[in-house]
N, C-alpha and C positions, 0 to 999 in steps of 0.2 A: 875497918878493924875495930871500931868502937861499938858497932851494932851487936845486939844480942843475937843468939842463934834463933832461927825460925822455929815456931812450934812444930811438934811432930805431926799434928793433924791440922788440916785447913779449918779455920774458924768459920762459924756460920755467917752467911751473908744476910741474914734476916733476924728479926726479933719476933718472938712468939707472944701473942696475947689472946686471952679467951674472949669470946663474944657470943651472946645469945640472940638468936633471931626472934624478934617480937611477933605478936599475932598479926601485925601489919606487914610482915615479911621485910622488916628493916633491922639492920644491926649497925652498931656504932663502934668505931675504932678511932681512938685519939681525937674525938670530937667530930669526926667525919661520918656521915651517914651513907650507907650503901643498901641497895635493895638485893634481895635474894629470891630464888625460886620458891614458890609457895610450898613445895615439898619439904623445905628446910625449916618451916615455922616451928618454933619451940625447941629447936636443936641448939646445943652448945657447940660452937665451932672453935677450932684452933686457927687463929689468923696469923699468917706469916707476913710480916711487913718487910718488903724489900724497898730499895730506894725509889723504884719507879712503878711498882705494882704490888698487889697483895694476893695471897693465895689463901683460900679457906679450906681447911681440912676437917673431915668428919671421919673419925676412926683413922684408917690408913689410906683414905682416898681423898684426892683433891676434888672438891665438888664445885668450886667457883674460883674464877680468877678475874680480877678487875684492875684497872689502872689506879694507882694510889693518888688520893686527893691531898692537896696541900692547902693550907690556910693562906690564900692569896687574895689581894684586893679587899681586905678587911672582912672577909667572910668568917663569921664565928663558927658556923656549922655547914661546911660545904657538903653538897649532896651529889651522889652518883646514882640516879634512879633510872632503872630500865623499866619502861612502862609494861613490857611483856611479863615481868615478874608480878605486877600488881593488878593487871587488868581482870583476872579471874575473880578476885574479891570485889572489885568495883562493879563488875557485871551484875552481881547479885543485888547491889544497892546503888544504882546509877545516880539517884538523887543526891547522894553525898558529894558528888563531884564539884558542885558549885562552891562549896565552902571547905573543901579538902585542903589540908595544909600542904600536901605534895602536888596539888593540882598543876602548878606551873612547871613542875619537873616531868610531867607526864606526856608532854608534846614531843614526839620524835623529830619533827621538823617545824620550821616557822609557819608553814601553811596550815598546819593543824591548829596552832594558836590563833591565827587569823580567822579560821573557820569557827572556832569557839566564840570569839568575840562577836562575829556576825550573828551566830545563832543566839547568843545571849541578848543581843540588842533587838532582835526581831521576833523571837519566840518567847513563850513563857519559860520559867526556869526549869520546870519538870521536863518539858519537851526538849529543851536545849541540852539538858544533861543526858537524857536518854539517847539523843542523836549522836552526841560527841562520844559517848562511851561505846555505842554501836560502831562508830567509825574506827575507834581505837582497837576494838575487838577484831574488826576486819583487817586493820593494819597488822595486828599481831599474828594473824593467820597467814602471813607471808605476802600481803598485798600492799605493804607500806609505800613503796615507790610508785606503783601504779595508781594507788588511791591519792597520793600527793599530787600527781599530775592531773587527775580528774578534778580535785578540789581547786587547783589553780585555775583551771578552765572555768569552773563555776564562779569563782571570784571575779574573773574577767567579765563574765556575762551577768554579774550581779544577781546570781541565783543562789538559793540555799540548797544544800545537798539533800537528796532524797535517799534515805538509808536503804529502803527496799530496792530501789532501782540500782544503786551502786553495788549492793550485795548480789543481785541477779547478774550484773555485768562482770564483776570480778570473781565471784565465787558461786557460779551456778550450781544448782542442785544436781545430784548424780543422775536423776531421771529414773525411769522404770527399768528394772532389770528384766531381761528376757527370760521366759520360762523354758526350762530345759527338760526334755523327756528322755529318760534313760531306759533303754530296752535291755533287759538281762538276757544273756545268751543261754541256750539250752545246754544243761550240764552233760547230757548224753554225748554231745559232740566232743567234750574233753575225754570221756571214757574211750571213745573210738580212737582218738588221737593217741592216748596212752597205750592201747592195745597194739596200735601200728608200730610203736617204738619198741615194744617188747620182743 
């Protein structure tokens, strides 16, 4: 009896905040960093913060949805980085991987981090960066689980991954297309057919 009447309309379940996607495909909301697809670089997004997730809107379309990050465990700037969003830029400059701020967030599974550590210990920095970025490109092309299994076997055998061999195994080239010869029909046959229908 002492409660006020409910509002006529349902209140919003989210809070809206603006965010700009940087040239590194990263945007920040409430101190938390999220990655975005490279197509959104430079765009100003409207971010809707729900209790458990965020939605990123560009114009009238929702272009990205991620789980909402919370500041837990003393993290000042929690990160939700999807390596698939950033691998295209890294592919152009693989040597930047060794000292990249987001490097540790780029590994989709622990075996990729272990592979990086082994590459770094046994190869020169340039070759190690080139190999791990190539492996991440292969993983982003839809071979993440298969490649992880192959990398685990290589670690057990104490061998370094061969990028060319793994690419040939997981993503073989399409091969040579067959040549097709098209023989055009004689148009006089169509004329005879039409005369027969008349």
